[in-house]
C-alpha positions as CSV (number, residue, x, y, z in Angstrom):
1,M,-37.1,45.0,-5.4
2,D,-37.6,45.3,-9.6
3,L,-41.0,44.1,-10.4
4,R,-41.0,45.5,-13.9
5,P,-40.2,43.1,-16.2
6,R,-36.5,43.2,-18.2
7,S,-38.3,42.9,-20.9
8,H,-40.3,45.9,-20.7
9,P,-39.5,49.6,-22.6
10,T,-38.4,51.6,-20.5
11,Y,-35.6,49.0,-19.3
12,L,-34.4,49.1,-22.6
13,A,-34.3,52.6,-22.8
14,F,-32.4,52.5,-19.7
15,V,-29.7,50.2,-21.4
16,V,-29.6,52.0,-24.7
17,H,-29.0,55.0,-22.7
18,R,-26.5,53.1,-20.4
19,V,-24.2,51.8,-23.3
20,S,-25.1,54.3,-25.5
21,G,-22.4,56.7,-22.8
22,L,-20.0,53.7,-21.7
23,L,-19.7,53.4,-26.1
24,L,-19.3,56.9,-26.7
25,A,-16.8,56.9,-23.8
26,L,-14.9,54.6,-24.9
27,F,-14.8,56.7,-28.2
28,L,-13.3,59.1,-26.7
29,P,-9.6,58.5,-26.9
30,V,-9.9,57.1,-30.3
31,H,-10.8,61.0,-31.4
32,F,-8.7,62.4,-29.3
33,W,-5.9,60.4,-31.6
34,A,-7.7,61.6,-34.5
35,L,-7.5,65.2,-33.4
36,G,-3.9,65.3,-32.2
37,S,-3.0,63.6,-35.5
38,A,-3.7,67.1,-37.0
39,I,-1.5,68.5,-34.7
40,Q,1.4,66.6,-36.3
41,G,1.5,68.1,-39.7
42,E,-0.4,68.8,-42.9
43,A,0.5,65.2,-44.4
44,R,-0.6,62.9,-41.1
45,L,-3.8,64.9,-41.3
46,E,-4.7,63.8,-45.0
47,G,-4.2,60.8,-44.6
48,L,-6.6,60.2,-41.7
49,L,-9.5,62.2,-43.9
50,R,-8.6,59.6,-47.3
51,W,-9.1,56.7,-44.2
52,T,-12.2,57.9,-43.4
53,D,-13.9,58.0,-47.4
54,N,-13.4,54.2,-46.5
55,P,-17.1,52.1,-46.5
56,L,-15.5,51.2,-42.4
57,A,-15.5,54.3,-41.5
58,K,-18.5,55.9,-42.4
59,A,-20.2,53.2,-41.4
60,G,-18.8,54.0,-38.3
61,E,-18.8,57.3,-38.3
62,T,-23.1,56.6,-38.7
63,V,-23.0,53.8,-35.9
64,L,-21.8,57.1,-33.8
65,V,-23.5,59.7,-34.9
66,V,-27.0,56.8,-33.8
67,L,-25.8,56.7,-30.5
68,L,-24.9,59.9,-30.1
69,A,-29.0,61.1,-30.7
70,A,-30.1,58.1,-28.8
71,H,-27.3,59.2,-25.4
72,L,-29.2,62.7,-26.0
73,A,-32.7,61.4,-26.6
74,G,-32.5,59.0,-23.7
75,G,-31.2,61.9,-21.3
76,L,-33.7,64.1,-22.2
77,R,-36.4,61.0,-21.7
78,V,-34.9,61.1,-17.9
79,L,-34.4,64.8,-17.3
80,A,-38.1,64.8,-18.6
81,L,-39.2,61.8,-15.7
82,E,-37.6,63.5,-13.2
83,F,-38.3,67.6,-13.8
84,L,-42.1,66.8,-15.6
85,G,-43.5,63.8,-13.8
86,W,-44.9,62.4,-17.3
87,R,-44.8,59.1,-15.8
88,A,-47.8,57.7,-17.4
89,R,-46.4,58.1,-20.8
90,Q,-43.2,56.6,-20.2
91,K,-43.9,53.9,-22.8
92,D,-44.1,56.8,-25.3
93,M,-41.3,58.9,-24.7
94,V,-39.3,55.8,-25.0
95,A,-40.5,55.1,-28.7
96,A,-40.0,58.9,-29.4
97,S,-36.5,58.7,-27.6
98,A,-36.0,55.9,-30.3
99,G,-37.6,57.4,-33.1
100,V,-35.8,60.5,-33.2
101,A,-31.8,58.4,-32.4
102,L,-33.2,56.2,-35.3
103,L,-34.2,59.3,-38.0
104,V,-31.0,61.2,-37.1
105,G,-29.0,58.5,-38.0
106,L,-30.5,57.9,-41.4
107,V,-30.8,61.5,-42.3
108,F,-26.3,61.6,-41.4
109,L,-26.6,58.5,-43.1
110,F,-28.0,60.0,-46.2
111,N,-26.2,62.8,-46.1
112,V,-23.2,61.3,-45.4
113,V,-22.8,58.7,-48.6
């Protein structure tokens, strides 16, 4: 029986890690489709690259980078818990993971725009 409330930061970190992983897995077929356009010819790739200049595509790229950073930071947090035994500082690790993910997303956003 789980005695921790669902609003606990570690539960929220668990959810963010799982949801980000699921969304990244759903993105993979789109990514492979985009890579496949490079094989189909220069004109098709050029059309795709022009489409990525769209502000909606830029926003999607930023969300993707935040998802990647959140999933990586969450995975590192889980590894630290399993191998280092830092159970007393779980809330600090959750906050650090979220901060790193948002910082990476902001850096990417400001470099892209």
